[in-house]
N, CA, C and O of each residue as an XYZ file, in Angstrom:
964
protein
N      91.141     73.119    121.353
C      90.235     73.827    122.999
C      88.905     74.726    122.270
O      88.923     74.888    121.049
N      88.278     75.036    122.730
C      86.923     75.770    122.565
C      86.636     76.713    123.724
O      86.561     76.234    124.856
N      86.498     77.809    123.559
C      86.131     78.331    124.939
C      85.977     79.884    124.313
O      85.915     80.120    123.106
N      85.930     80.870    125.353
C      85.521     82.451    125.174
C      86.847     82.998    124.660
O      87.886     82.595    125.183
N      86.875     83.725    123.852
C      88.019     84.587    123.192
C      88.332     85.643    124.328
O      89.395     86.214    124.087
N      87.749     86.057    125.446
C      88.147     87.161    126.429
C      88.747     86.108    127.261
O      89.672     86.611    127.900
N      88.608     84.853    127.521
C      89.679     83.760    128.530
C      90.942     84.156    127.894
O      91.875     84.716    128.471
N      90.882     83.722    126.309
C      92.466     83.612    126.156
C      93.093     85.025    126.085
O      94.290     85.243    126.271
N      92.298     85.823    125.839
C      92.883     87.236    125.958
C      93.739     87.549    127.301
O      94.886     87.991    127.364
N      92.760     87.157    128.476
C      93.203     87.341    129.869
C      94.708     86.518    130.192
O      95.698     86.943    130.786
N      94.415     84.941    129.443
C      95.278     84.326    129.784
C      96.719     84.814    128.942
O      97.797     84.623    129.505
N      96.689     85.301    127.894
C      97.669     85.826    127.371
C      98.540     86.718    127.785
O      99.750     86.521    127.679
N      97.900     88.085    128.439
C      97.797     89.232    129.219
C      98.681     88.763    130.273
O      99.837     89.183    130.237
N      98.332     87.932    131.245
C      98.693     87.515    132.195
C     100.295     86.718    132.102
O     101.186     86.743    132.951
N     100.281     85.963    130.640
C     101.553     85.197    130.624
C     102.598     86.294    129.692
O     103.534     85.866    129.017
N     102.289     87.586    129.785
C     102.981     88.363    128.817
C     103.223     88.418    127.627
O     104.189     88.998    127.131
N     102.268     87.748    126.976
C     101.960     87.260    125.256
C     101.338     88.366    124.712
O     100.350     88.808    125.298
N     101.747     88.919    123.659
C     101.362     89.982    122.699
C     100.386     89.201    121.986
O     100.946     88.385    121.254
N      99.040     89.150    121.926
C      98.275     88.067    120.774
C      98.048     89.062    119.646
O      97.577     90.191    119.778
N      98.483     88.437    118.423
C      98.072     89.114    117.301
C      96.765     88.362    116.738
O      96.410     87.184    116.767
N      96.125     89.691    116.143
C      94.955     89.013    115.252
C      94.678     88.705    114.424
O      93.539     88.286    114.221
N      95.999     88.793    113.155
C      96.229     88.066    112.103
C      97.923     88.305    111.754
O      98.792     88.621    112.568
N      98.081     88.056    110.326
C      99.425     87.783    110.039
C      99.886     89.195    110.174
O     100.772     89.529    110.961
N      99.200     90.083    109.310
C      99.772     91.457    109.414
C      99.848     92.382    110.714
O     100.681     93.255    110.960
N      98.862     92.002    111.410
C      99.255     92.389    112.814
C     100.416     91.791    113.559
O     100.950     92.395    114.489
N     100.772     90.714    113.189
C     101.940     89.865    113.838
C     103.187     90.697    113.552
O     104.078     90.940    114.366
N     103.115     91.175    112.041
C     104.441     91.724    111.588
C     104.510     93.030    111.997
O     105.584     93.630    112.034
N     103.427     93.545    112.320
C     103.213     95.074    113.090
C     103.745     94.862    114.481
O     104.409     95.858    114.767
N     103.742     94.096    115.353
C     104.005     93.885    116.484
C     105.600     93.393    116.631
O     106.376     93.800    117.496
N     105.894     92.450    115.609
C     107.478     92.173    115.572
C     108.071     93.410    115.375
O     108.771     93.759    116.325
N     108.015     94.203    114.422
C     108.560     95.413    113.926
C     108.696     96.546    115.328
O     109.703     97.200    115.601
N     107.503     96.547    116.018
C     107.436     97.541    117.388
C     108.436     96.713    118.306
O     109.383     97.357    118.759
N     108.365     95.667    118.564
C     108.943     94.875    119.791
C     110.311     94.766    119.466
O     111.219     94.889    120.288
N     110.478     94.498    118.074
C     112.166     94.765    117.774
C     113.030     95.939    117.580
O     114.255     95.863    117.484
N     112.204     97.262    117.513
C     112.707     98.604    117.108
C     112.627     99.160    118.461
O     113.681     99.517    118.987
N     111.539     99.280    119.089
C     111.099    100.282    120.294
C     111.437     99.915    121.774
O     111.130     98.847    122.305
N     112.043    100.839    122.310
C     111.920    100.778    123.915
C     110.847    100.644    124.563
O     109.916    101.363    124.198
N     110.681     99.978    125.380
C     109.243    100.115    126.275
C     109.030    101.087    127.065
O     109.897    101.414    127.876
N     107.650    101.836    126.968
C     107.320    102.816    127.634
C     106.943    102.681    129.098
O     106.348    101.654    129.424
N     107.151    103.370    129.792
C     107.183    103.315    131.258
C     105.762    103.374    132.026
O     105.438    102.956    133.137
N     105.001    104.079    130.973
C     103.690    104.097    131.084
C     102.551    104.219    130.402
O     102.611    103.358    129.524
N     101.445    104.863    130.301
C     100.418    104.682    129.306
C     100.111    106.102    129.031
O      98.986    106.307    128.576
N     100.883    107.130    129.214
C     100.718    108.564    129.135
C     101.183    109.121    127.730
O     102.325    109.580    127.766
N     100.662    109.174    126.710
C     101.088    109.147    125.277
C     100.831    111.149    125.062
O     100.019    111.908    125.590
N     101.698    111.337    124.281
C     101.500    112.702    123.225
C     101.381    112.277    121.671
O     102.080    111.484    121.039
N     100.465    112.920    121.325
C     100.514    112.937    119.646
C     100.924    114.206    119.138
O     100.612    115.262    119.688
N     101.808    114.108    117.812
C     102.305    115.281    117.382
C     102.088    115.105    115.963
O     102.244    114.053    115.342
N     101.580    116.621    115.337
C     101.223    115.967    114.175
C     101.063    117.853    113.434
O     101.003    118.898    114.082
N     101.036    117.667    111.915
C     101.246    118.783    111.565
C      99.606    119.056    110.484
O      99.426    119.837    109.550
N      98.668    118.063    111.113
C      97.434    118.144    110.482
C      96.396    117.665    111.653
O      96.634    116.694    112.372
N      95.286    118.417    111.751
C      94.244    118.284    112.859
C      93.582    117.018    112.329
O      93.198    116.306    113.258
N      93.373    116.604    111.324
C      92.527    115.099    111.011
C      93.373    113.936    111.828
O      92.790    113.026    112.416
N      94.684    114.056    111.802
C      95.442    113.145    111.822
C      95.429    113.025    113.270
O      95.275    111.957    113.861
N      95.605    114.225    113.854
C      95.795    114.055    115.833
C      94.121    113.659    116.176
O      94.057    112.909    117.151
N      92.958    113.955    115.668
C      91.964    113.282    116.038
C      91.752    111.853    115.771
O      91.087    111.192    116.568
N      92.292    111.283    114.651
C      92.253    109.955    114.490
C      92.850    108.991    115.609
O      92.413    107.954    116.109
N      94.155    109.818    115.837
C      95.426    109.055    116.445
C      94.557    109.214    117.985
O      94.528    108.186    118.661
N      93.954    110.278    118.475
C      93.593    110.387    120.041
C      92.335    109.207    120.005
O      92.126    108.459    120.960
N      91.584    109.180    118.805
C      90.555    108.122    118.824
C      90.960    106.905    119.115
O      90.446    106.374    120.100
N      91.790    106.297    118.481
C      92.759    104.875    118.368
C      93.309    104.897    119.764
O      93.037    103.868    120.383
N      93.973    105.740    120.397
C      94.643    105.837    121.739
C      93.715    105.419    122.704
O      94.050    104.574    123.534
N      92.333    106.017    122.696
C      91.388    105.606    123.797
C      90.783    104.313    123.382
O      90.325    103.638    124.304
N      90.698    103.884    122.302
C      90.327    102.249    122.099
C      91.286    101.044    122.626
O      90.988     99.883    122.903
N      92.781    101.846    122.679
C      93.630    100.778    123.234
C      94.144    101.172    124.385
O      95.260    100.784    124.730
N      93.237    102.183    125.306
C      93.532    102.219    126.874
C      95.027    102.918    126.647
O      96.032    102.315    127.023
N      95.111    104.137    126.052
C      96.079    105.093    126.219
C      95.702    106.313    126.827
O      94.592    106.817    126.656
N      96.616    106.817    127.550
C      96.081    108.069    128.056
C      96.472    109.194    127.339
O      97.569    109.553    127.768
N      96.057    109.949    126.400
C      96.198    111.225    125.918
C      96.402    112.150    127.045
O      95.273    112.364    127.486
N      97.099    112.680    127.603
C      97.299    113.337    128.426
C      96.869    114.839    128.361
O      97.082    115.407    127.290
N      96.231    115.627    129.474
C      96.359    117.044    129.131
C      97.434    117.532    128.826
O      98.296    116.740    129.208
N      98.059    118.711    128.175
C      99.643    119.101    127.851
C      99.582    119.828    129.250
O      98.684    120.572    129.644
N     100.805    119.429    129.960
C     101.092    120.552    131.155
C     101.679    121.687    130.769
O     102.501    121.917    129.882
N     101.121    122.398    131.595
C     101.380    124.007    131.135
C     102.923    124.516    130.698
O     103.150    125.314    129.789
N     103.785    123.965    131.428
C     105.386    124.221    131.184
C     105.406    123.750    129.241
O     105.700    124.564    128.366
N     105.146    122.772    129.066
C     105.265    122.290    127.699
C     104.536    123.293    126.936
O     105.190    123.863    126.062
N     103.390    123.608    127.075
C     102.575    124.680    126.473
C     103.386    126.032    126.108
O     103.612    126.536    125.008
N     103.754    126.455    127.444
C     104.682    127.575    127.484
C     106.107    127.592    126.522
O     106.414    128.502    125.752
N     106.828    126.443    126.757
C     107.912    126.340    125.952
C     107.591    126.101    124.302
O     108.530    126.316    123.535
N     106.420    125.705    123.789
C     106.333    125.474    122.765
C     106.078    126.787    122.009
O     106.537    127.134    120.921
N     105.047    127.586    123.026
C     104.524    129.046    122.821
C     105.628    129.980    122.231
O     105.365    130.965    121.543
N     107.143    129.498    122.632
C     108.205    130.153    122.120
C     108.732    130.311    120.624
O     109.648    131.041    120.247
N     107.920    129.435    119.841
C     108.406    129.202    118.124
C     107.231    128.505    117.739
O     107.232    128.113    116.572
N     106.323    128.275    118.361
C     105.284    127.621    117.250
C     104.026    129.021    116.940
O     103.960    129.858    117.841
N     103.287    129.178    115.958
C     102.590    129.926    115.645
C     101.443    130.160    116.677
O     101.034    129.127    117.205
N     100.927    131.168    117.010
C      99.679    131.357    118.057
C      98.472    130.450    117.877
O      97.738    129.995    118.754
N      98.412    130.267    116.459
C      97.124    129.186    116.524
C      97.531    127.692    116.434
O      96.917    126.961    115.657
N      98.440    127.258    117.119
C      98.712    125.900    117.218
C      97.511    125.564    118.377
O      96.877    126.336    119.096
N      97.477    124.309    118.269
C      96.365    123.567    119.297
C      96.333    124.164    120.680
O      95.401    124.632    121.333
N      97.576    124.020    120.934
C      97.600    124.479    122.548
C      96.958    123.270    123.428
O      96.266    123.459    124.428
N      97.257    122.154    122.958
C      96.628    120.892    123.872
C      97.196    119.777    122.907
O      97.879    119.976    121.902
N      96.691    118.311    123.520
C      97.117    117.249    123.051
C      96.018    116.598    122.561
O      95.030    116.365    123.258
N      96.147    116.201    121.092
C      97.158    116.095    120.054
C      98.033    117.457    119.966
O      97.303    118.441    120.082
N      98.947    117.669    119.850
C     100.037    118.779    119.464
C      99.834    119.030    117.852
O     100.315    118.234    117.046
N      99.158    120.084    117.470
C      98.696    120.513    115.947
C      99.581    121.463    115.713
O      99.153    122.610    115.845
N     100.804    121.320    115.372
C     101.545    122.557    114.867
C     101.221    123.118    113.534
O     101.872    124.060    113.083
N     100.421    122.676    113.006
C      99.699    123.174    111.635
C     100.973    122.904    110.699
O     102.031    122.322    110.940
N     100.427    123.618    109.389
C     101.318    123.619    108.466
C     102.709    124.193    108.647
O     103.592    123.528    108.105
N     103.085    125.253    109.271
C     103.798    125.946    110.179
C     105.154    124.717    110.026
O     106.227    124.811    109.430
N     104.760    123.958    110.565
C     106.038    122.699    110.903
C     105.857    121.362    109.709
O     106.456    120.301    109.887
N     105.149    121.541    108.761
C     105.470    120.576    107.955
C     106.263    121.350    106.781
O     105.898    122.342    106.150
N     107.585    120.523    106.664
C     108.715    121.281    106.051
C     108.210    121.103    104.225
O     108.599    121.733    103.241
N     107.300    120.079    104.344
C     107.216    119.656    102.671
C     105.949    120.744    102.551
O     105.261    120.461    101.569
N     105.554    121.674    103.133
C     104.524    122.590    102.665
C     105.513    123.741    102.587
O     104.874    124.729    102.229
N     106.621    124.005    102.742
C     107.396    125.118    102.676
C     107.609    125.636    104.383
O     108.346    126.565    104.715
N     106.933    124.954    105.156
C     107.238    125.558    106.767
C     108.530    125.160    107.344
O     109.287    124.540    106.598
N     108.846    125.367    108.341
C     110.159    125.466    108.974
C     110.077    124.181    109.517
O     109.224    123.940    110.372
N     111.063    123.104    109.026
C     111.490    121.961    109.259
C     111.998    121.916    110.742
O     111.709    120.854    111.293
N     112.589    122.682    111.412
C     113.179    122.556    112.536
C     112.116    122.299    113.559
O     112.485    121.519    114.437
N     110.931    122.736    113.672
C     109.709    122.714    114.375
C     109.394    121.339    115.110
O     108.866    121.104    116.196
N     110.010    120.365    113.933
C     109.818    118.968    114.404
C     110.431    118.664    115.434
O     109.895    118.247    116.460
N     111.893    118.884    115.226
C     112.695    118.585    116.109
C     112.862    119.070    117.446
O     113.254    118.484    118.455
N     112.470    120.318    117.254
C     112.554    121.243    118.764
C     111.137    120.606    119.251
O     111.167    120.147    120.393
N     110.167    120.531    118.703
C     108.735    120.298    119.638
C     109.049    119.004    120.340
O     108.898    118.898    121.557
N     109.547    117.882    119.481
C     109.741    116.414    119.801
C     110.630    116.248    121.027
O     110.426    115.454    121.945
N     111.865    117.291    120.894
C     112.326    117.604    122.381
C     111.833    117.696    123.490
O     111.913    116.891    124.418
N     111.233    118.801    123.438
C     110.327    119.163    124.385
C     109.375    118.106    124.885
O     109.396    117.827    126.083
N     108.574    117.519    124.098
C     107.879    116.215    124.570
C     108.720    114.975    125.220
O     108.392    114.386    126.249
N     109.672    114.741    124.554
C     110.597    113.647    125.129
C     111.125    113.922    126.361
O     111.152    113.100    127.277
N     111.645    115.299    126.443
C     112.392    115.562    127.989
C     111.413    115.805    129.050
O     111.911    116.215    130.099
N     110.000    115.636    129.035
C     108.826    115.938    129.630
C     108.829    114.595    130.707
O     108.856    113.527    130.096
N     108.810    114.497    131.853
C     108.578    113.379    132.842
C     106.910    112.861    132.817
O     106.353    111.813    133.143
N     106.399    114.283    132.204
C     105.065    113.848    131.939
C     104.337    112.980    130.787
O     103.129    112.822    130.612
N     105.492    112.434    130.011
C     105.054    111.779    128.773
C     105.951    110.635    128.813
O     107.160    110.740    129.021
N     105.158    109.216    128.552
C     105.918    108.185    128.387
C     106.092    107.784    126.574
O     106.838    106.871    126.221
N     105.556    108.341    125.901
C     105.541    107.806    124.636
C     105.140    108.665    123.422
O     104.531    109.673    123.779
N     105.275    108.578    122.336
C     105.052    109.537    121.555
C     104.369    108.986    120.006
O     104.971    108.174    119.303
N     103.290    109.460    119.704
C     102.486    108.872    118.497
C     102.864    110.146    117.380
O     102.489    111.287    117.650
N     103.450    109.932    116.412
C     103.911    111.163    115.554
C     103.615    110.810    114.047
O     103.794    109.677    113.599
N     103.074    112.040    113.178
C     103.353    111.859    111.870
C     104.311    112.068    111.417
O     104.743    113.220    111.468
N     105.153    110.901    110.691
C     106.468    111.117    110.154
C     106.712    112.187    109.399
O     105.746    112.401    108.665
N     107.718    113.078    109.230
C     108.019    113.973    108.379
C     107.940    113.440    106.899
O     108.533    112.386    106.668
N     107.295    114.038    105.922
C     107.046    113.847    104.534
C     107.876    114.474    103.722
O     108.373    115.568    103.989
N     108.078    113.854    102.715
C     108.992    114.662    101.714
C     108.549    114.529    100.336
O     108.913    113.568     99.658
N     107.687    115.551     99.825
C     107.161    115.552     98.638
C     107.818    115.841     97.606
O     107.282    115.669     96.512
N     109.114    116.343     97.691
C     110.133    116.250     96.560
C     110.575    114.937     96.357
O     110.730    114.599     95.184
N     110.816    114.114     97.246
C     111.176    112.677     97.063
C     110.022    111.722     96.207
O     110.193    110.741     95.484
N     108.852    112.407     96.588
C     107.634    111.575     95.820
C     107.308    111.827     94.539
O     106.812    111.034     93.739
N     107.638    113.094     94.346
C     107.689    113.817     92.825
C     108.593    113.347     92.212
O     108.340    113.253     91.011
N     109.790    112.917     92.575
C     110.938    112.340     92.008
C     110.711    111.168     91.487
O     111.079    110.900     90.344
N     110.065    110.305     92.268
C     109.908    108.849     92.029
C     108.752    108.851     90.849
O     108.854    107.907     90.066
N     107.911    109.568     90.660
C     106.955    109.545     89.567
C     107.049    110.534     88.558
O     106.020    110.910     87.996
N     108.410    111.109     88.190
C     108.338    112.013     87.094
C     108.677    111.454     85.737
O     108.522    111.942     84.618
N     109.328    109.958     86.248
C     109.605    109.293     84.617
C     108.209    108.558     84.079
O     108.116    107.917     83.032
N     107.159    108.801     85.031
C     105.555    108.256     84.446
C     105.048    109.394     83.866
O     104.190    109.277     82.992
N     105.425    110.435     84.198
C     104.954    111.818     83.571
C     104.958    112.231     82.139
O     105.822    113.093     81.975
N     104.280    111.926     80.972
C     104.373    112.266     79.919
C     103.940    113.769     79.345
O     104.490    114.246     78.353
N     103.161    114.281     79.892
C     103.164    115.564     79.440
C     104.083    116.478     79.693
O     104.381    116.737     80.859
N     104.677    117.110     78.632
C     106.112    117.942     78.873
C     105.875    119.041     79.847
O     106.481    119.109     80.916
N     105.035    119.848     79.479
C     104.546    121.386     80.403
C     104.351    120.660     81.932
O     104.930    121.170     82.892
N     103.656    119.657     82.080
C     103.780    119.354     83.639
C     104.755    119.134     84.075
O     104.987    119.590     85.195
N     105.853    118.270     83.333
C     107.111    117.561     83.723
C     107.997    119.085     84.202
O     108.461    119.342     85.313
N     108.020    119.730     83.255
C     108.791    120.900     83.111
C     108.476    121.868     84.437
O     109.379    122.445     85.043
N     107.202    121.953     84.764
C     106.947    122.939     86.015
C     107.238    122.135     87.095
O     107.501    122.710     88.151
N     107.250    120.837     87.063
C     107.279    120.275     88.533
C     109.044    120.408     88.446
O     109.660    121.059     89.290
N     109.619    119.811     87.489
C     111.157    120.130     87.535
C     111.711    121.621     88.064
O     112.717    121.813     88.746
N     110.946    122.433     87.652
C     111.225    123.859     88.192
C     111.094    124.192     89.511
O     111.827    124.891     90.210
N     109.851    123.485     89.836
C     109.667    123.634     91.401
C     110.540    122.829     92.308
O     110.735    123.083     93.496
N     111.005    121.915     91.685
C     112.017    121.010     92.867
C     113.280    121.684     92.661
O     114.085    121.781     93.587
N     113.483    122.103     91.643
C     115.009    123.132     91.604
C     115.088    124.125     92.516
O     116.036    124.406     93.249
N     113.670    124.811     92.387
C     113.910    125.719     93.187
C     113.856    125.619     94.872
O     114.244    126.503     95.636
N     113.293    124.354     95.244
C     113.087    124.220     96.524
C     111.971    124.863     97.231
O     112.024    125.202     98.413
N     110.706    125.055     96.261
C     109.916    125.766     97.000
C     108.816    125.071     97.764
O     107.832    125.624     98.256
N     109.184    123.475     97.809
C     108.300    122.487     98.167
C     109.179    122.132     99.432
O     108.595    121.246    100.054
N     110.195    122.439     99.959
C     110.964    122.001    100.938
C     111.077    120.378    101.027
O     111.644    119.622    100.237
N     110.506    120.126    101.996
C     110.580    118.524    102.273
C     111.265    118.145    103.396
O     112.164    118.942    103.664
N     111.161    117.113    104.239
C     111.768    116.368    105.293
C     113.041    115.944    104.405
O     113.041    115.498    103.258
N     114.240    116.235    105.348
C     115.639    115.967    105.079
C     116.125    114.836    105.831
O     115.715    114.572    106.961
N     116.867    114.265    105.304
C     117.941    113.332    105.929
C     118.844    113.667    107.291
O     119.195    112.831    108.124
N     119.103    114.942    107.311
C     119.352    115.564    108.375
C     118.325    115.666    109.734
O     118.488    115.492    110.942
N     117.386    115.977    109.021
C     116.204    116.112    109.804
C     115.783    114.790    110.510
O     115.441    114.826    111.692
N     115.799    113.718    109.867
C     115.161    112.270    110.379
C     116.583    111.734    111.166
O     116.510    110.889    112.059
N     117.588    112.188    110.829
C     119.045    111.749    111.833
C     118.588    112.384    113.130
O     118.625    111.662    114.127
N     118.157    113.647    113.262
C     118.046    114.440    114.470
C     117.022    113.780    115.375
O     117.235    113.662    116.581
N     116.005    113.386    114.841
C     114.709    112.734    115.127
C     115.290    111.671    116.079
O     115.087    111.581    117.290
N     116.316    110.611    115.027
C     116.719    109.531    115.589
C     117.595    109.692    116.804
O     117.500    108.857    117.704
N     118.634    110.927    116.927
C     119.183    111.229    117.838
C     118.285    111.692    119.382
O     118.603    111.368    120.527
N     117.322    112.378    119.029
C     116.483    112.637    120.436
C     116.075    111.271    120.790
O     116.190    111.151    122.010
N     115.624    110.132    120.216
C     115.052    108.854    120.565
C     116.027    108.079    121.421
O     115.821    107.543    122.510
N     117.170    108.135    120.675
C     118.077    107.774    121.582
C     118.469    108.589    122.746
O     118.454    107.905    123.769
N     118.846    109.924    122.964
C     118.780    110.128    123.830
C     117.976    110.272    125.095
O     118.491    110.613    126.160
N     116.704    110.001    124.945
C     115.563    110.113    125.801
C     115.218    108.872    126.122
O     114.678    108.655    127.207
N     115.541    107.621    125.009
C     115.039    106.269    125.337
C     113.458    106.279    125.478
O     112.852    105.515    126.229
N     112.920    107.138    124.748
C     111.354    106.530    125.046
C     110.826    106.197    123.604
O     111.449    106.624    122.632
N     109.773    105.499    123.460
C     109.141    105.084    122.510
C     108.440    105.878    121.499
O     107.374    106.378    121.859
N     108.848    106.094    120.272
C     108.672    106.948    119.238
C     107.934    106.150    118.010
O     108.568    105.533    117.155
N     106.310    106.263    118.050
C     105.705    105.299    116.927
C     105.623    106.543    115.890
O     105.337    107.665    116.307
N     105.876    106.303    114.572
C     105.682    107.139    113.618
C     104.467    106.627    112.649
O     104.430    105.422    112.399
N     103.544    107.428    112.132
C     102.815    107.033    110.976
C     103.264    107.564    109.588
O     103.594    108.741    109.445
N     103.267    106.823    108.746
C     103.692    106.929    107.096
C     102.402    106.522    106.555
O     102.047    105.390    106.228
N     101.881    107.403    106.519
C     100.218    107.076    105.462
C     100.407    106.727    104.099
O      99.599    106.064    103.450
N     101.631    107.241    103.612
C     102.049    107.109    102.359
C     102.669    105.376    101.985
O     102.381    104.758    100.960
N     103.324    104.997    102.814
C     103.959    103.499    102.984
C     104.850    103.575    102.119
O     105.058    102.488    101.579
N     105.692    104.698    101.625
C     106.676    104.747    101.036
C     108.208    104.466    101.573
O     109.080    105.324    101.435
N     108.455    103.229    102.178
C     109.627    102.730    102.845
C     110.903    103.279    102.568
O     111.744    103.706    103.359
N     110.934    103.191    101.036
C     112.275    103.397    100.207
C     112.416    104.711    100.114
O     113.386    105.058     99.441
N     111.645    105.718    100.655
C     112.535    106.825    100.557
C     113.245    107.168    101.763
O     112.733    106.989    102.869
N     114.497    107.695    101.595
C     115.442    107.598    102.365
C     115.109    107.914    103.788
O     115.421    107.173    104.720
N     114.290    109.350    103.958
C     114.288    109.829    105.396
C     113.495    108.620    106.174
O     113.693    108.440    107.376
N     112.586    107.802    105.422
C     111.464    106.903    106.400
C     112.611    105.908    106.567
O     112.627    105.431    107.702
N     113.527    105.480    105.799
C     114.457    104.360    106.101
C     115.216    104.684    107.085
O     115.453    103.768    107.872
N     115.802    105.960    107.362
C     116.629    106.266    108.228
C     115.919    106.520    109.870
O     116.470    106.458    110.969
N     114.882    106.739    109.605
C     113.924    106.584    110.935
C     113.329    105.041    111.381
O     112.940    104.891    112.539
N     113.288    104.184    110.654
C     112.941    103.042    110.683
C     114.366    102.323    111.283
O     114.363    101.862    112.424
N     115.385    102.273    110.566
C     116.889    101.588    111.069
C     117.253    102.466    112.368
O     118.063    102.007    113.173
N     116.822    103.383    112.524
C     117.265    104.246    113.873
C     116.564    103.603    115.321
O     117.040    103.664    116.454
N     115.435    103.049    114.941
C     114.717    102.283    116.003
C     113.472    102.867    115.907
O     112.778    102.565    116.878
N     112.866    103.655    115.037
C     111.426    104.194    115.068
C     110.316    103.608    113.841
O     110.275    104.011    112.678
N     109.554    102.678    114.385
C     108.868    102.142    113.664
C     107.912    102.799    113.098
O     107.436    103.723    113.757
N     107.393    102.548    111.836
C     106.758    103.361    110.975
C     105.446    102.527    110.509
O     105.636    101.389    110.081
N     104.201    103.009    110.568
C     102.860    102.191    110.180
C     102.075    103.233    109.187
O     102.130    104.452    109.027
N     101.342    102.202    108.615
C     100.625    103.250    107.813
C      99.325    103.755    108.321
O      98.926    104.717    107.666
N      98.502    103.375    109.344
C      97.689    104.275    109.841
C      98.085    104.315    111.428
O      98.987    103.717    112.015
N      96.913    105.399    112.009
C      96.843    105.722    113.535
C      96.352    104.275    114.280
O      96.632    103.990    115.444
N      95.700    103.574    113.520
C      95.139    101.983    113.972
C      96.170    101.282    114.400
O      96.164    100.739    115.505
N      96.949    101.233    113.751
C      98.312    100.202    113.782
C      99.238    100.850    114.859
O      99.437    100.229    115.903
N      99.775    101.990    114.666
C     100.748    102.488    115.699
C     100.208    102.658    117.066
O     100.966    102.487    118.020
N      98.588    103.074    117.308
C      98.200    102.898    118.618
C      98.100    101.584    119.171
O      98.355    101.397    120.361
N      97.715    100.564    118.332
C      97.777     98.960    118.828
C      99.246     98.977    119.299
O      99.442     98.845    120.507
N     100.073     99.095    118.645
C     101.473     98.653    118.867
C     102.299     98.995    119.944
O     103.139     98.338    120.560
N     101.767    100.542    120.094
C     102.014    100.836    121.738
C     101.322    100.777    122.784
O     101.728    101.380    123.777
N     100.470    100.261    122.818
C      99.478     99.861    123.620
C     100.164     98.316    124.331
O     100.368     98.058    125.517
N     100.446     97.321    122.898
C     100.936     95.902    123.310
C     102.502     96.266    124.122
O     102.891     95.517    125.018
N     103.289     97.438    123.711
C     104.449     97.253    124.401
C     104.360     97.911    125.958
O     105.126     97.866    126.920
N     103.142     98.496    125.742
C     102.799     99.264    127.290
C     102.234     98.309    128.052
O     102.350     98.486    129.265
N     101.475     97.049    127.584
C     100.910     95.911    128.242
C     102.267     94.674    128.762
O     102.126     93.978    129.768
N     103.211     94.621    128.087
C     104.205     93.898    128.244
C     104.900     94.536    129.223
O     105.223     93.745    130.110
N     105.383     96.043    129.482
C     105.784     96.607    130.488
C     105.319     96.110    131.636
O     106.070     95.626    132.482
N     104.077     96.183    131.764
C     103.090     96.116    132.995
C     103.638     94.801    133.514
O     104.331     94.664    134.522
N     103.215     93.818    132.652
C     103.818     92.502    132.784
C     104.881     92.397    133.360
O     104.904     91.726    134.392
N     105.983     92.970    132.920
C     107.397     92.751    133.924
C     107.414     93.279    134.760
O     107.938     92.672    135.693
N     106.952     94.574    135.053
C     106.832     95.297    136.175
C     106.390     94.365    137.250
O     107.001     93.986    138.249
N     105.116     94.060    136.798
C     104.152     92.892    137.779
C     105.189     91.773    138.493
O     105.374     91.593    139.697
N     105.754     91.137    137.438
C     106.704     89.877    137.843
C     107.863     90.443    138.560
O     108.408     89.698    139.374
N     108.386     91.769    138.379
C     109.590     91.792    139.265
C     109.137     92.180    140.783
O     109.826     92.033    141.793
N     107.752     92.735    140.701
C     106.940     93.118    141.971
C     107.100     91.870    142.796
O     107.859     91.822    143.764
N     106.333     90.824    142.369
C     106.009     89.713    142.637
C     107.705     88.834    143.218
O     107.897     88.188    144.248
N     108.392     89.064    142.417
C     109.540     88.573    142.785
C     110.368     89.230    143.858
O     111.194     88.578    144.497
N     110.186     90.343    144.036
C     110.985     91.098    144.955
C     110.048     90.993    146.321
O     110.682     90.895    147.371
N     108.882     91.001    146.393
C     107.942     90.322    147.480
C     108.193     89.074    148.058
O     107.784     88.641    149.135
N     108.916     88.539    147.217
C     109.061     86.794    147.699
C     110.110     86.880    148.537
O     110.238     86.281    149.605
N     111.073     87.850    147.892
C     112.573     87.621    148.685
C     112.274     88.630    150.060
O     113.135     88.759    150.930
């Protein structure tokens, strides 16, 4: 059959089919649908410890028909209690390096901020930068470092805990939040290191991680499209009754 691509898109959407653009996209969608609950709507919060990530994520959300909402005043007031005065005060929620455990910041900021976002009825889903663990990353490359002075310096930094880093406990607390509020949380792990324990905990706990904001926003939009399809089918069924 040969015809307009837009026609196929419309037919698939009406039938509740998430159309994959290629093999990689298919794998991304399978991961998202198998791990994440369906969102109730298109209202999205973006959580990040870096402004660039937030801008990229917001652009991708717009391309995929997601609503990056204006952050309600009550959420801003709650976040003001523990975030530094220079956080973004809007959506994307950029808590700056103060929330980056890997940069020596307060690792609990992630958990506290995500809790506030998840419990808000104004937010249907979250795209967030997965907490990174620079310590784990350095440990992985240490065997390949041959220069003695550099190796000794990095070992000292790790032993003293100067880098901080996302912890197993932090990842488990994020999973607890996701299960408590049953809202989709899609993480972005630009380093792609799924073998790091913290990332494995997040994925096994039902939070899919992707390499880019493009993938994360697309998967979340497809979850929403399918929820809208189910809602429409239920409405039609109820109307017939």
